[in-house]
N, C-alpha and C positions, 0 to 999 in steps of 0.2 A: 441407866445405861443398859444394865442386864435385861430389866423388864422389856425394854424396847426390843432387843435382840431375840429373845425369847418369844414374843409376841410375832416379830417378822417370820420367824423360822416356822412356827406351828401355822401362822396364817398361810404363808406361801405353800406348805404341804397339803393344807385343805384346799386350796385353790388348784392345784396341779392334780389332786385326786377326783375335784368336780368337773375339772376340763376333760379328764381322761373318760372319765364316765357320761359326758355329755349331760351334766346334772347342774348347771351354774343356776339356773333359773330356782329349782326347788331347792339347792342347798343355801342358796343366797337367802331365800325367803325365810327359812327357818333359822338360819345364822342372825337375820336382822331381827325377827322377833324374839330369840333368846337374849340377844343384845338390849333390846329394849324392856324385856322383863327385868333383866338384872340392873338396869338403870332405875327402874321405878321402884322396885322391890329391895330395899337394902336388907330385909330379913333373909330374902332367898340367896343374896351375895353371902351375906354373914355364914349361912348355912354351909353354902359350898366352901368356903375358906376354913371350915370348921376343922381342925388335924384330928378330932376324935373321930368324927363321923365316918362310916365306912364307904368306900368309894361305891359300891354297889347301891347302897342306899340314897347315895346322891344321884346317881344315875337315874334310880326310880323317880326321884322327885321332879327332876327336870323331863323326864320323858311323860309323866303324868299331865305335865301342862300343855301337850300338844294332842289335840284330840284323834287326828289322825296316825299318831306316832311319829318317831322320829325317823328321818330318812336315813338309810345303812351308813352313808358316809358321815352324818353328824353324830350317829350313835358311835360308830368307831373313833372318831374324832374326841368326843367326850371321855370315852373309856380312856384312851391314850393320857389325856390332860390330866384325869383324874388318877391313874395309874400312876403318874410321872409326879403328883404331888403337886401340879402347877394351875391349882383352882385359884390361887390369887390372881395370877396372869390372865384370867379366862376375859374379863372386859377389854383387856387391851390386845388380845388376840382377835376377838371377835370384830373390834374396830378396825384394826389393820387389814382383816380380812374382807371387809364391807369395802376399803379404800380399794384393795387390790380388785376386787371383783368389779367395781365401778370402772377401774382403767381399763379392764380386760373387757367390757361390755361397752366402751365409750362413754361412759356416764361420768358426771363430776357432781360431787356434793360440796356445797359452800356455805359458809353462815354469813349472813346479811344482817348487820345491827344498824339500827336508825333510832333516832331520840323519841319519835312517836310510832304508833302501831300502823306496821305497812299494811295497805289494803290487799285484798286478793287479788284485785285487776292489776294493780302496779307490779306485784310479784309475779304474776304470769308473765307481764309483758317485759318484765327484766330477765326472767329464765329465758323467753324466747329469743332477746338480743343478745343475751350472752351465748347462749347454745349456737346461733348464727356465727358470732364472731368465733368461738373456740372450735366449732365443728364437732361438738359433743353435747350431748343431752347434760345440761345444767339443772340441779335440783339445788334449791335455795331452802335455808333454813333460818327464817327470819327471828330475829330477837330484838328487844327494846332495851335502850339505856338512854337514860334522861341526861347522863354526863356528857353525852356527845354532843349536845346543845344544837345540832344541826348537822345536815349532811348524812354521809352514811359510811360504815365500816365494811369491806368484804374481805373475806379469809377464804383462800382456796388451797388447802394442804398448808404448804409452808409459807406460801405467798400471801403478804398483805397488803390490801390496797386501800390506804386511811385517806378519804375526802370528806372527814368529819369537820365540823367547827373547831370542836376541840383539839384536833390534830393540827389544824391550820396555826391556831393560837400558840399552840406549843412549839411549832417551829418556828414563829415569829420570835418568841421569847429566847429561843436559842440563838437565833441571828442578833439579837438585841444583846444578848449575854457576851457575844463574841466581839462586839465593836465595830466600827465601821472598817469597810475593806483598806486595806493599803492604798495609797495613791501611786499610780503607775510612774516609775523614773523617767527624766528625759533621756533620749537617745543622746550620746557626746557627738559633736560636730566633728567632721573629717577635715585636718588641717591640709595644707599645700603639701608637705611632706610624705602626707599619708597616714600620719598618726591621729590619734583622738585627740581632740582641743576641747575641752569644756569651757562653756561661756560664762562670766561670771554673774551670778543672780540678781545682783543690785543694780547693775548698769542696763539701760535699755539700749536695744538697737538703733543705730542711727539711720534716718530715712534716706532712701535711695536718691533722692532729688539732691541732698545735700553732700554727696559724694563727689568731688570734683573727678574727671577723667583726664588722666594724664597721658598725652601723645606719646607713642615710641620714641625714643632718642635718635634713632635713625631718621625719621621724617624730620627732625628739627635741623639736623645738619644738611639734609639735602635741600630745603626750602630757603631761598635769601630772605633776607628781612626787607621790609617797606622801604627803610632808609637807603639802602644800597641801590633798590631798584630806582628811587627818585634821581639819585646822584647820577646814576648812568644815563637818564633820560637828559638830565640837564646837560650834561658832556656832549650828548650826541646833537643837540638841537645846537649849542654853541657853535660845533664843527662845520654844521650845515649852513649857517649864517656868514661865517667867515671865508668859504669857498667862492661864493659869486664876487667878493671885493676883490680878491686876488686875480680875478679873471678880468674884471672890468679894469684894473691898473696896467696889465701887460699891453694892451693897445698903445697907451700913453708912451710907455719905455721905447716900443719900436717907433712912434713917431719922432721922438727927440733923435733917434739914431740916423734917421733920414735926413 
């Protein structure tokens, strides 16, 4: 935690000085060269971290590695680091400065890992596609890792995109370890009273055709039964047959009176 804070503070100070002096390109090139030299030469890194060696001697050794000499800002930066006894943090400071410089100049540096060696043509196509997608100049640092099995792993700063076969198998193993997902619960049915009514799981619902529809009680009271209708019709017919007989008997009675 302390090393990252120190690296960020010194890196930002060097970046602001380079921006104010319009020397981002020159300062960035020498900072990158010094960073690569420290990463490839362990003896130089140990010498700079030696607490017994003088700061002036350390600065002379670093300055001798550059044919044209150090840029004034780089020289002042190294003097401040050596005087403050921050030599052991120098690799981290230069790495943080390189990241800030890429951001200021619209560049992105990313590592790209594959199980096989990435051809140069494919790397260039990937850089072009990522640059167009992000709107910034992307520079890939490819590396090989046979443990990936297939696919690729892209890391940009703190963001990791894992599309390797190893990553997919790892995710599959995690899902299998967690077990099957829980089944969704059935929603309770709503009863006539407005409350929730749960149906028993063992009994199956009856088919719609088997349900007999009952007519409302009001219709039964209003409609007469078939027996009553037949009786009324019979009585009506009987009255109709008796009426002519009575009319025919009336003249006979009148004749007797005469």
